[in-house]
N, C-alpha and C positions, 0 to 999 in steps of 0.2 A: 833353762834349756832341757834339764833332766825331766822336769814336769811335762813340758811340751812332748819330749819323745815318749814318755810312758803314757801320755794321752792318746798320742796317734797309735801306738802299739795297742792299747786298749780297743780303740775304734776298729782297727783292722781285725783283731781278734773277735770282738763282738759281731762285726758284720759276717765274718766266716762262719761263726757258729750259728748264726741266725739262718743263714742259706743251708748249712749242713744239715740242720734239723728238718729241712724240707725234703731232703732226700728220701726218707722213709715214705713220706706222703706221696712223693712223685712215683715211687715204685708201684703203690697201690692204686694211683689215679686211673679211671676208666673214662675215655671220652664216650659220652652217651648219646650226644646228638649234634647237629650242626653248630649250634650256638657254642657248645662246649670247646670246640676247635678254635672258634673266634675269641672266646674269653681267656684261653690259656696261651694265646700267642706271645705276650710279653713273658710268661714263665719258659716258654720254649726258647725264645730268643736269650733269656737269662742263662739257661742251660748251655746253649751253643757258646755264648761268650765265655762261661765258666770252662768249657773244653779248651777254648783257645787261649785262655788266660792262665792255665795250670799246667805244669809239666806232666808229660804222659805217665810217669811213673809215681805221681802223687795221688793219694785217695782213690785208688783204682776202683773201689766199689762205688764211690760216689760218681766217678766218670762213666762207669758202666750204666748205673742208674739214669744219669743225665741223658746218655745216649739212647738207652731204650725208650726214654719218655720221648725224645725227639723223633725217634723212628715210628713210635705209635702215632704221633701227631702227623708225620709226613704221609704215613700209609692211608690216613683216614680224611685228612683236611680236604674239602671240597673247593677250597679257595686257590689252591696252587697244584700244579701238576710237576713232578721231579722226574727228570730223564737222566738215568744212568747209562751213559754210552760207552763206547770202546775207549774214548780218551781218558774217562774216569777210572776205568780198569788199568789202563797203562800207569796212571798216577800212583795207585795203590799197589799194583803188582803182586797181588796176593797178601798183602799185609792187612789184616782186619782192623788193626788200630788207624791205619791210614785211610781204609775205606769208612770206617766210622767217622772220622774228622771230615771226610768229604761230605757225608751226609749232614753233618753239623754246619759245614760251611755252606752248603746249598740253602739250608734253612736260614742262616744267619744273612746270607745274600738277599734272599727274598723278603724277609721280614725287615731288613734295614732299608729296603728300597720299596717298601710296599706301595707308594704312591707311583712308582715307575712300572712301565710294562717292560719287563726283560725277556729276551727270547732265550732259548736253551744255551746258545753259544755264549751270551753275555754272562749267564749265570755260571757256566763253566769256567770262563776266564777269570771272573771274580774269586771263585771258590779256589781256583788254581793258586790264585796270588795269596790267598790266605794260608794255604798249605805251605807254599814256598816259604812265607814269611815264618811260620811255625816252625817248620823243620830246619830252617836256616839258624835258628836260635838253638845253640847247643844245650842250654839250660832246660829245653822242653824235652830233652832225652828221646826224640823220636828219630828213628833211623828212616832216612828218606829212601825212595826207589831210585832206580837209575835216572828215570825220567824226571824226578824231582831234583836230583843232584846235578843234572844238566842245567835245569831252570835256575837253581840256586847260583851256579857259576856264571850263568848270564846275567843274573841279577847283580852280582858283586862287581861286574865290569862297569 
């Protein structure tokens, strides 16, 4: 049993270190043409998943690098259009960490549902659900906005 536990710990540590080595490369990556946006989709999705799977106070530089990479991709990708409406601003209410997660969430939603045609409202609702789930987990150390607090309370009912 001890050996199994040690093996599991090693696998998680190794997997984490492999991805963490990529953060320096991500910070230097430049999207050069239409094809580069397409080929980087899996890495962009990996960054979004990383942000939603780690607490907000963990590896802050890596989180910032992942978010910057996602935002560069969002800004230039010709395959998707992202709308930041008033509803999104209410969710984040001036909290830049929440707004960054909102961007990551939109990216995750469109890339997880690539075969589907989602309208702006569907993307918003699915992104909202991601934020609610993330903020509802106290281990993530993310302070929710008033709007998110209300949504979290509704979810608990």
